[in-house]
KEZA-285757 format. One record per residue (C-alpha): residue number from 0; residue in one letter; z negated, x, y negated. Coordinates in steps of 0.5 Angstrom, whole numbers. Example, Ala and Ser with C-alpha at 12.3 -4.5 7.8 and 13.67 -1.06 7.14 Angstrom:
BEGIN
<site 0; a; <-16; 25; 9>> <site 1; s; <-14; 27; 2>> 
# end
This chain:
BEGIN
<site 0; r; <-30; 400; 185>> <site 1; r; <-30; 398; 179>> <site 2; s; <-22; 397; 177>> <site 3; y; <-19; 391; 175>> <site 4; v; <-26; 388; 174>> <site 5; p; <-24; 388; 166>> <site 6; t; <-17; 386; 167>> <site 7; l; <-19; 380; 171>> <site 8; s; <-25; 378; 166>> <site 9; y; <-20; 379; 161>> <site 10; l; <-15; 374; 164>> <site 11; a; <-20; 369; 166>> <site 12; g; <-22; 369; 158>> <site 13; l; <-15; 367; 156>> <site 14; c; <-15; 362; 162>> <site 15; r; <-21; 359; 159>> <site 16; i; <-19; 358; 152>> <site 17; i; <-12; 356; 154>> <site 18; s; <-15; 350; 159>> <site 19; g; <-19; 348; 153>> <site 20; q; <-26; 351; 154>> <site 21; a; <-26; 357; 149>> <site 22; s; <-34; 357; 149>> <site 23; e; <-34; 359; 155>> <site 24; a; <-29; 365; 154>> <site 25; r; <-34; 370; 151>> <site 26; p; <-38; 372; 157>> <site 27; n; <-31; 374; 160>> <site 28; f; <-30; 378; 153>> <site 29; e; <-37; 381; 153>> <site 30; r; <-36; 383; 161>> <site 31; v; <-29; 387; 158>> <site 32; q; <-33; 390; 153>> <site 33; q; <-39; 392; 157>> <site 34; y; <-34; 396; 162>> <site 35; s; <-31; 399; 156>> <site 36; k; <-37; 403; 155>> <site 37; m; <-38; 406; 162>> <site 38; r; <-37; 413; 163>> <site 39; k; <-31; 412; 167>> <site 40; r; <-24; 416; 165>> <site 41; n; <-19; 414; 170>> <site 42; w; <-19; 406; 168>> <site 43; p; <-12; 403; 171>> <site 44; p; <-7; 401; 166>> <site 45; e; <-8; 394; 166>> <site 46; d; <-16; 395; 165>> <site 47; d; <-14; 400; 159>> <site 48; l; <-10; 394; 156>> <site 49; a; <-16; 389; 157>> <site 50; f; <-20; 394; 153>> <site 51; l; <-15; 394; 147>> <site 52; k; <-14; 386; 147>> <site 53; v; <-21; 384; 147>> <site 54; k; <-23; 390; 142>> <site 55; d; <-17; 387; 138>> <site 56; f; <-20; 380; 138>> <site 57; g; <-27; 382; 136>> <site 58; t; <-33; 378; 135>> <site 59; g; <-28; 371; 132>> <site 60; e; <-25; 366; 136>> <site 61; v; <-18; 366; 139>> <site 62; s; <-14; 361; 139>> <site 63; e; <-10; 357; 144>> <site 64; r; <-4; 359; 142>> <site 65; r; <-6; 367; 142>> <site 66; a; <-9; 366; 149>> <site 67; l; <-2; 363; 151>> <site 68; l; <2; 369; 148>> <site 69; e; <-3; 374; 151>> <site 70; m; <-2; 371; 158>> <site 71; v; <5; 370; 157>> <site 72; e; <5; 378; 155>> <site 73; i; <1; 380; 161>> <site 74; c; <5; 375; 166>> <site 75; m; <11; 379; 163>> <site 76; l; <10; 386; 162>> <site 77; k; <4; 388; 167>> <site 78; i; <4; 383; 173>> <site 79; h; <12; 381; 173>> <site 80; v; <11; 374; 175>> <site 81; l; <16; 370; 170>> <site 82; h; <22; 371; 175>> <site 83; t; <18; 368; 181>> <site 84; m; <16; 361; 177>> <site 85; p; <20; 355; 178>> <site 86; a; <25; 353; 174>> <site 87; e; <21; 347; 171>> <site 88; e; <15; 351; 169>> <site 89; k; <19; 356; 166>> <site 90; q; <22; 350; 162>> <site 91; q; <16; 347; 160>> <site 92; l; <14; 354; 158>> <site 93; k; <19; 355; 154>> <site 94; q; <18; 349; 150>> <site 95; k; <11; 351; 149>> <site 96; l; <12; 357; 146>> <site 97; q; <17; 354; 142>> <site 98; e; <13; 349; 139>> <site 99; e; <12; 349; 131>> <site 100; q; <5; 352; 129>> <site 101; e; <3; 351; 122>> <site 102; g; <0; 357; 119>> <site 103; e; <3; 362; 124>> <site 104; a; <3; 369; 123>> <site 105; a; <10; 372; 123>> <site 106; e; <9; 376; 128>> <site 107; e; <6; 371; 132>> <site 108; a; <12; 366; 132>> <site 109; a; <17; 373; 133>> <site 110; r; <12; 374; 140>> <site 111; a; <13; 367; 142>> <site 112; l; <21; 367; 140>> <site 113; l; <22; 373; 144>> <site 114; f; <18; 370; 150>> <site 115; s; <22; 365; 150>> <site 116; a; <28; 369; 150>> <site 117; e; <26; 372; 156>> <site 118; i; <25; 366; 160>> <site 119; s; <32; 364; 158>> <site 120; r; <35; 370; 161>> <site 121; l; <31; 369; 167>> <site 122; q; <35; 362; 167>> <site 123; g; <41; 365; 166>> <site 124; e; <42; 363; 159>> <site 125; q; <44; 369; 156>> <site 126; e; <47; 366; 149>> <site 127; e; <40; 363; 148>> <site 128; a; <37; 368; 150>> <site 129; k; <41; 373; 145>> <site 130; q; <40; 367; 139>> <site 131; l; <32; 366; 140>> <site 132; a; <32; 374; 140>> <site 133; l; <35; 374; 134>> <site 134; t; <31; 369; 131>> <site 135; a; <25; 373; 132>> <site 136; l; <27; 379; 129>> <site 137; k; <29; 375; 122>> <site 138; a; <22; 372; 123>> <site 139; l; <19; 379; 121>> <site 140; p; <18; 381; 115>> 
# end
């Protein structure tokens, strides 16, 4: 009954941030927080992940870059849709992930590079994938 409401609310909040409607994302994240307080113990893993991610966000503002990284992570690790994306969209996403971000934390930069490496692998560009992954590892302290 209640399963996946937290996951879908989390994803909707991320989509709002990515589309430039960050102020409208907070109700989605608040819904996730409300559901996390329910007396239910058998949440699906996707809902548990939404609970953890929203808790990690806290009450602060979530940047568009962070929302994009979170969305790509979910698409890659949980709902497995990166491999079904058309080639042109994969290339656009990879380019967006590789854009330099001023003041970006090393962990965020490494995540973006690792996601880019996965897209390269899916595109059949094995050497580029290896290089991106190595660059990601070097970016970490």
